[in-house]
ZALUM-578885 format. One record per residue (C-alpha): z, x, y. Coordinates in steps of 0.5 Angstrom, whole numbers, plus 500, padded with zeros to 3 digits. Last residue first. Layout:
<sites>
ZXY;...
</sites>
This chain:
<sites>
173349685;167344686;170339690;173344695;180346694;185345699;191350701;197347699;202345705;200338704;199333710;197326708;189324709;185320714;191321718;187323724;191330724;190330717;183329717;182335722;186339718;180339712;175340718;179346720;179349713;172348711;170352717;175357716;172358709;165358711;163365708;166364701;173367700;174374697;179376702;174375708;172383709;175387714;170392718;169399717;165405720;164412719;165413712;161406711;162399711;156394712;160388711;161384704;165378705;161376711;163371716;161364717;165361723;172361724;173367728;180370730;178378728;179380735;172382736;169377732;171371736;166366734;170359733;176362736;182360737;183353734;186348739;190343736;191335738;197330737;202336735;208332732;212338728;208336721;202337725;204344727;206346721;200343717;196347722;200354722;200353714;192353714;191359718;196363714;193361707;186362709;184368705;191371707;188372714;192378715;195379722;194387723;187386719;185393720;191396724;191397731;196391732;199394739;196400742;191396746;193399752;192406749;184404749;180410745;180405739;182398741;176394739;175398733;182396730;182389733;184384728;188378728;189372723;186365722;188362729;192356731;194354738;198348740;196343745;201339749;201333754;205333760;210329763;216334764;221331759;215330754;213337755;220340754;220336747;213338745;215345746;221345742;218342736;212347737;218353737;222350731;216349727;213356728;220359727;220355720;213357719;214365720;220364714;221372714;216376718;209378715;206372716;205373723;206369729;206371737;199375736;195368738;200363741;197362748;200356750;196350752;199345757;196338758;195334764;197338770;201338776;207339772;204345769;203348776;211346778;213350771;209356773;213356780;219358776;217365776;219369770;212371768;211370761;210374754;218375753;221370759;219364763;224360758;219354757;212358758;214362752;207362749;204364755;199359759;192356759;193350763;189343762;187339767;184332767;178330772;177325777;174330782;167332784;166327789;172324792;176331790;183328787;184332780;179338780;181339787;188338786;188343781;184348785;188347791;195349787;191355784;190358790;190365788;197367792;202363788;199365781;199373783;193376781;194383777;195380770;199383765;205378767;201372764;203366768;196362768;190365764;186359762;184353767;181348763;177342765;178335762;173329764;178323765;179317760;186319758;183326756;175327756;171331752;164331755;159328750;157322754;151320751;144320753;143327756;148331760;152327766;158330767;155337765;149336770;147343770;145343777;150338781;156338776;156345774;154347781;160343784;165347778;162354781;164352788;171350786;171356781;170361787;175357791;180360786;181367789;178373789;178379794;184383793;186379788;181381783;179375778;177378772;180374767;181367770;178364764;175357766;174352760;169347760;168342755;164339749;165334744;160334738;155329737;150333733;144333738;148331744;153337743;147341741;144340748;150341752;151348748;144350750;146349757;152353757;148359753;143359759;149358764;152364761;146368761;146368769;141367774;143369781;145364787;152364784;153371786;160371783;163365779;161368773;166374774;171368772;170367765;167361763;169360755;166353753;171349749;169346743;168340738;170336733;170340727;168335721;165341717;157339717;158337725;161343727;156347723;150344726;154346733;154353731;146352728;144350735;148355739;144360735;137357735;138357743;138364743;143367748;149368743;145373739;145374732;147380727;143384722;145390717;139395715;138395708;140402705;142399698;150400700;149396707;147400713;149399720;144402725;142394727;137389726;137383730;137376728;133369729;133363725;140364723;142362716;144368713;147371719;154372716;158375721;161382721;169382722;172388726;168388732;168394738;163399735;160405739;161411734;158407728;153404732;152398737;150401744;151397751;156402753;161400748;159395742;158388739;161385746;154386749;148390746;143391751;141387757;134385755;136377757;131375752;134378746;131385744;138389744;143384742;148380746;155376744;158373749;158365747;166365747;167358744;174356743;176351738;177343738;181339733;182332735;187326735;189327742;183330746;182323749;175319751;171323746;164319746;165318753;163311756;156312760;157309767;154302769;150302774;143303770;145297766;147292771;140294775;136293769;139286768;139284775;132286775;130282769;134276771;130276778;123277774;125271770;127266776;120268779;116267773;119260772;118259780;111260779;110256773;113250777;119247775;120240773;127236774;128232768;128224770;134221770;137217765;136209765;
</sites>
């Protein structure tokens, strides 16, 4: 005879159900979010300056990075490329005029709608995300409200909305060795984690990881034109903190170094300590803007040999490698009156060639074995490296000049970057023939 089934009272059943619900809720809350981007490998990321200020925007600080001395007019102009602002929600009138007398307009990086549009473009064109530039000066006076914090917060919102990767890049530019060191960056990173929640922002973990760890970049290590000594500013302490601190660490570190970091010559300090720092990091990012030009004989052969040698060195020393591609280079207006910028002072000094130079670099890097690429830059119109939408009909006049887009559509470089990302992910084969749009 079978035993009678054990009967439970309604009270016990309710208690059992409540216990299960509690344990389920606890376990779901206790599990950390999985990163949407667990590795940099297979991605094309761009640098994002976010430093343009317009007269009349919410910061009310005048013109920033458009012109000199808070002014932006033909006598005080520091940009070489004019942005295409036809899709921006908010724009600002300038003193520059088109041929028909219409005032030309620009954007402000402070506006949330600006950042949202830029990330929308990244999504539309298949660009994986950006490294947000955070210059050393931001780390001073941490109690003061900063426009860079506003822009960074807006970027994290947009990264959630459009599911794009985002990471912080500390640029050591502005560090004054007589009173500064990397301890300020340590305190700033704590602020970003505690107050801006960069590692736990929103429903998705869109912060870029590498080898499963949040990736932080430190740029400006080993350049001879810097006033600071890399042995004296506590770089080793900063790297150790980011990697090993029990509360704020557990990060992967990428170091932005000179192009010729392997040989420790040309554009690099001849100090072997740089190699020690690189070996303590996870990724090396050599700054290659202005180092290769289509105006020399067989530039892509030189670039291919260089990237292959870099990759071999990095494998030997146990670090990953991200080369840098750029559309071209032009800083004529920025260099005027600045003798330290005497080199490359012609408009379009490294010509864009309608996108062919940019495309050749990315194909060459992928063919040479690059597993990730950094594009300089998303929004850099001061130095003519921007890949966002730019005008082919800028407000040129007798007093002011800007380079055009070689007759290409304003979104040419967004399109090419997205197509290169498909090659990097092996969704399509590599080809040195610059891709055409379906309607071309």
